[in-house]
N, C-alpha and C positions, 0 to 999 in steps of 0.2 A: 417586655421580656423579649430577648432576641437570641436566636441560634442560627448558625450558618451551615448551609448545605450546598449542594451542587446538582445541576441538571446537565445531561449531555446534549450538546448542540453540534451536530456534525461530528468532526473528529476531535473536538475539544469539549471543555466543560464551562458552564456559566455559573457564576456565584448567585445563590439564592438566599436571601435573608428571610427567616421565618419569624414573624412578629406574633406574639401571643398576648391575649388579655382575657381574664376570667372575671365575670360578673356573677356574684352570688345572688341567687333569687330562689324564691319558693316555687319550685317546679316539680312536676312528677318525675322527671329524669333530667340528666345533664344533656344539654344540647351542644353539639360541636359543629361549628360552621367554618369552612375553609374557603377563602377567597383568593383571587390573584390568578385566575385562569388555570385551575388545576385540570388535569385530564381524568378520565374515569378511574385509573389506578390510584391516583392521589385522593380522589373523593372517597373511594372505598376505604382509605386508611383511617377514616374517622372511627370506625368500629374496631379496627385492629389496634389503634393506639389506646383506646379505653380498656380493651381486654388485656393488652400487654402491661399497662400500668397496674391493673388490679392483680395480675399474676405476680407482680413484684411487691404486692402488699400496699400499693398506693391507690387509695380510693378517691375518686373525683366527687366533690360535693355537688349538691344541686345548684344549677345555675347555667350560664351560657358561656361557652369557651369559643373565643374568636381566634382563628389562625389565618394570618395573611401572608401571602408569598410575594416578595419584592424582588424584581420589578413586576408590578401588577399587570402591565400591558403585554407581557410576553407569556406565551403558553408554557406551562410546566408539565413535564411528562416523566413517567418512570417511577420506580420504587426506591430510588436513591434518597428521597426526602423523608422516608419513614422515620429514621432515627432523629434528625433535627426536629421533626414535628413532635415526636414523643417528648423530647427533652425540653422544648419550648413550652409544651403543655404542662409538664411537671414543674417548671419554674413559675409559670403563671398561677398555678394552683397552690403554690407554697411548699412544694415538696423538695425543691432544689434552689439553691442560691444562684441567681442569674449571673453572678460574677464568675462562677466556675465555667461558664460557657464561652467566655471571651477568648479571642485569639485561637479558636479551635474550629476546624471544619469537620463536620459529622456526616457520615454517609453509611447507608446500609438498609436493608429490608428487615422489618421487625415482624416476627410471628406473633400470634395471639398468646403464646406462652412466654413471650419475652425473649425468645431466642433470636439472634441476629443471623441473617443470611447474606451471602456474598452478592454483590452487584457488579456489573461491568463498569469500566471507566475509572478504576482506581488510580491508574497512572495519570490520566488526564486531570483528575481531581487534585492529585498531589502537585502537578505542575501549576494548576490554578491557585492552590494555596501558596506556593512559592511566589507566584506573580503578585498576589494580593497581600502578601506580608503576614499570612496566618502561620503561626509557628508550629501548630500541632494538627494532627489528623487522627480521628478515631473511626475505626471501621471493623467489619468482621475479619477474621484471620486471613482468608484468601485474598480479600481486597486490600488489606493492610500490607501484606507481603508484596503485592504488586506495586502499591504506592511507595513502598520503602526504597525503590530504586532512585527516587528523588531524595538525595541525601540531605538537602537543605531543610526539609520538612520532617519533623519528628512524628513518626507514625506509630500508632498503638493499636493492637488487635484485641478485640473483646468478643467473647462468645455469646453473651447475653446482656440484657439491660442491667442486671444486678452488678456485673463487673464494670459497666460504664459508670453507674452511680458511685460505686466504691472508688473508682479511679478519680472521679471529679471531686470527691470529698477528701482525697489524699490519704496519707497514712500508709500502713503496711500493706493495704490491698491495692495499691496503685499498680497499673499495668506496666509491663516491661515493653521497652521499645521494640517494634517489629524489625526484623532484618530480612532483606531480600534473599530469596533462594538463588544463590549464585551458581546454579548448575549450567553447564555448557550445553546448549541445544545442539543436536547433531546437524551436520551439514548434509542436506538431503541430495544435493546436486553432485553427481559424479561424472557428468558428461564432459568430453574433451573434444577439441577440434580435430584431433588425430583420428577420431572415429569416422570422419567424413573422408572418403577416398575420392581423389580428384578434386575438381572445382577449386583450383588454386586462386583464380580470380575472385570467386565468391568468398573465399576465406579472407583475402586481402580487403575486399569491400566490407566484410563484416568487422574486421579490425578497425578500419577507418570509421565506420559507424559507431563502434563502441568508444573509440578515442574521443570523438567530437560530439557525441550525443545526438547523432543524426538519425532521422527516420529512414526506413529502408523498405523497398518493395522488390521482391524477388519474383521474376517471371520465368517459367520454364515448364517443360513437359513433365508428366508423371515420372517419378523415380530419379529426377535429376538432383535431389538433395536439398530442396528448398526448406522443408520442415526441419531436417537435421541441422542445417546451418542456423536457422532461426532459434532453435532450442538451445544452441550453445552461446548465444549472445550474452545472456545473463552471467555465464561463467567467466566471460572476459572482463566484466566490469569490476572495478575495485570493490572490496568489501565495504559496507556502510560504516561511516564514522560513528562515534558514540552518539552525537546529536542526531544523526540520521537513524541510528538504531532505536533511540528513544522515540523519535517521531513515528517510525514504522510500528513499534510495539504499542505506542499510545493509540494509533489508528486501529490496530487489531483489537485492542482492549475495548475501545469505544464501540466496536461492532460486535462485542461479545465473543471474540476469538482469541482471548489471551493465550499466547503460546507457551506460557510457563517460564519465561525468561526473556532476555533481550534478544531481538531478532539479529541473527548473525549473517544472513545472506539476503540478497535482493530478491523481491518476488518475481515470479514468472507466471503470467496468466495467459491462458489460451482458450477463450470461450468458443463454443461451437457457433457456426454461422446462423443457427436458428435462435440465438439469444435475442431477447426482447429489448426494446428501447430502454426500459427501466433497468433491465439486467445489465446492460452495457454501461450506461452513463449514470444510472441511479434514478430514483423516483419512488413511485408508490405513495400511498396515503401517509406513510411515516417519513417520507423524504429520505429513504435509506440510500446507502452508497452502492455503486455499481462496480463492474470489473475494472474500469479505468482508475478507480480509487484503490482497489485492491492491488493494482499494478504500480502504485505510487512509488517512485524511486527505483523502479525495476523495469521489466519488459512486458509489453502487451503484444501478443502474437495473434494476428488475425489471419488464419489459414482460409483458403478459398475466398479471398476478399470479395469478388463480385457476387457471391452467393448471399452475403449479408443484405438485409433490407436497406434500401437506399436512405430512408429517413434515419435509420440507426447510424449509418456511417456518417451522414452529414452532421449528426450531433457531436462528432469528434472534432470538428473544425475549431470551435472556440476553446476547448480544453487544450488542444495542441498548441495554441498560441499563448494562453494565459497560465497553464499549469494548474488551474482550479476549475471546479464546477459548482455552480450555485443552483440549488433546487428549491423552487418556490411552490408552496402549497397554501391553501386557505389558512391564514393566521400563523404561518410558520415559514421559516427559511432556513435551509441547511447549507453550509459551505463545506465542501469536501476537497481535499487536495487531490490533484490528478496530474502530477508531473511524471509522465511515463515515457518510456522509450518505445516507439511504435516500430514494429517490423511486421510486414504483411507478405503474403505469398499468393500467387494465382497462376493458373494455367494460361497459355497464350490464346486459347480459344475454348469453346465448349467441349470439344472432343479431346483437347489437350495436346494435339500434335501439329499445330500450325508451325511451319518452319523446321520440323523434325527432319534430320538428314535421311532417315530410313523409312519411317512410318508416314504415309500420306495423310493429310488432313481431310476430313469429310464434311467440314462445315461450309455452308454457303456464305458468300460475302455478307449477306444481310444478317445472318446469325452472328458472325464475327463482330460486326459493327454494334449490334445490340448488346453483345456480351461486354464489350469494352466501354460502352456508354453507361453501364451500371455504376461506374466510378466517376464522380464529377471532377471537372478540372480544378476547382478550388481545393478539393481534398488532395488530389495529386500534387498540387502546388506546395502543399505542406510536408511532402515527403521528399527529403533532400536527395537520396540516392535511389536510383532505379537500375536494376541489373537483370539482364537476360542470361539465364543459365543454359548451357548446351547439355545434351545427354552425356553421361559418363561412358567412356569407351570401356570395352571388356577388359583390356589390359590394365586399366586403372582400377576397375572394380575388383578384379581378381588378378593381381600381378603374377606373371609367370614365374617370378623368382620364388614364390611360395611353393611351387610344384617341383622345381628343379633348378640346377645351376646353369642351364644353357642360355637363358635370356636375362638381360640386365633388368633391374627394377625400373618401373615406370617413373617418369618425372612428375606425374600428378597433374600435368597440364591438360586442359580441354583440347579436343581435336583442332588442329590448326592454330593453336596458341602456345605460348611458352609459359613456363611456371613463373608466378609472380615472385619477386624477391622475398626470401624468407619463408616461402610456402612451397608445398610439394616436397620433392626430395631434398634433403639437406646433406651437405658434405659430411660424411662419416656417420650419417643416421642409418643408412641401410647396409652397412658393411661394405665389403669389397664388391666390385661389379660382378654380376653373375651369381651372387649368392643372396639368399633371403636373410633379412635381419633376424636376430635372435628374438624369440617370443617375448614381448614386453620391453625390449631394449629401448625402443624409441617411442614408447606408448604415448608420452605426453610432451615430447620435445617440441613439436609444432605448436601445441597449445601453450606451452611455457613461453615460446618466443613471441607469440601473439599477445599474451597477457603482459609480458614485459614492455612491448611496444605501446599497448594501451595505457598502462600505468605511467610510463614515462611521458607520453603525450599529455595525459591529464595533469600530471605534476607541473609541466611547463605552462599549461593553460591557467592553472590556478595561481601560479607565481606571477604570470604576466597580466591577467585580467580579473583576478579575484575569484569569486565563487561562480563565475559564468563560463559555461562551456562554449566551444566554437559555434554550436548550433543556436546559442542564445544571444549572440552578438547582434547589435543593431547596426544601422548604416554608418554612423560616425565611428563606431568601434571597429567595423570592418575596414574602413578607410585607414584607420590608425594601425591596426595590427596585421592586416592582410592586403596591403597595397599591391596592385597588379603590376607585374613587369610586362615587357612586350610579348614574350611567348604566351604568358597566361592570358593576356588580353585577347590575343589572336585566337586562342582556344575557346574563350568565352564567346567571341563574336561568331565563330563557326557553329557553336552549339545554339546560339540564339537564332541563327538563320535557318536551322533545320525545321 
């Protein structure tokens, strides 16, 4: 007798076949044995399944019940296998026709009273059923509603074992197909690039980073706007496609963080610099995911970069190249996605004022050298863009045009620089010279221009080179799509000699 279930492995699910056999013998009680490397939660299900069957009026005869989990060589964990274990046992003991279990994936936790309880990973299980050609899925209501987002799989919600048995036998008590709750999740991000005053060059660099998927390091004194710029990177990126939304939602579901619908915006994660190695890249006894996985398809912001532990930062080197992280523990391996957009920020020195035009730096040269050596060369080599931000002038931070009509609005450029094209003051955005703009009149004009540039650049990249952004191109692709002309080569040679 066989029933099909699933176990979570990383961000996805793995098919598990439950094989059952019952031998009738004269014994004092029914013995239940589970093989196939079950974890303690599954081993404890032996008592749960007998109580659940008796609660439904199905008594196990005296004998020995064998339950085997295939593939036997891989560890199985979690409560998702309760329902297929119970149904396989019922079929082996003659209470259920095994033919009713075919082409169906079962998942759910079973209580001792026969009630079904929701489990994480419903979306991943439905994607597995679609991949393996299983036409149906039966699960508790909350899990079935989650799985119903995969339209190719017919998902059915059952509140208890009696409803599952009635459905399998057919007739008027068959379950109705579950439907996903198509509620729109609110967009939590309301940040705009216009909130950052000045730093036109920083805004241009942020737009370039968003357009090509480039990592970015911002260096500047306190108050120069590093964190504000970094927090707005995710708002410049295009909204996730449906496949990306399913991927992000499946990932959250597998981690027990089902958001209640499909994800509509890209994640932004900003862990504190005291985060542990396992907290950042994943690990622990259960090989759980870390912050780099929670930032998948989104932005990972590391503020105060030199304050992170060196071994923690070095662990980012491989995920930055491959977009995945593999965590190995005794007897198990978990593969987690980690294709994130890295943006980091740091002060130029421990006191923060090295190179400041007004505040002198108090750091000795040895302290400055030690501070910068906390970040290794191989990690810096994986960050495409590095930008030094100057402090914002008072006229940029508090334009005089807001106080009266005697002074024209600032251009938004840093001292000694000019505004970058498309950033800072825009023609017509600030009204006539010498007057302040109307409140909210140009609130998102700068952000809208930057977003349009990013979306247009990404559309051209996808049309030209498929699903690969500029930052993901290899050598031959760069030679093909970005051949250097004479001025570009001269610029590159000057940068290489520095």
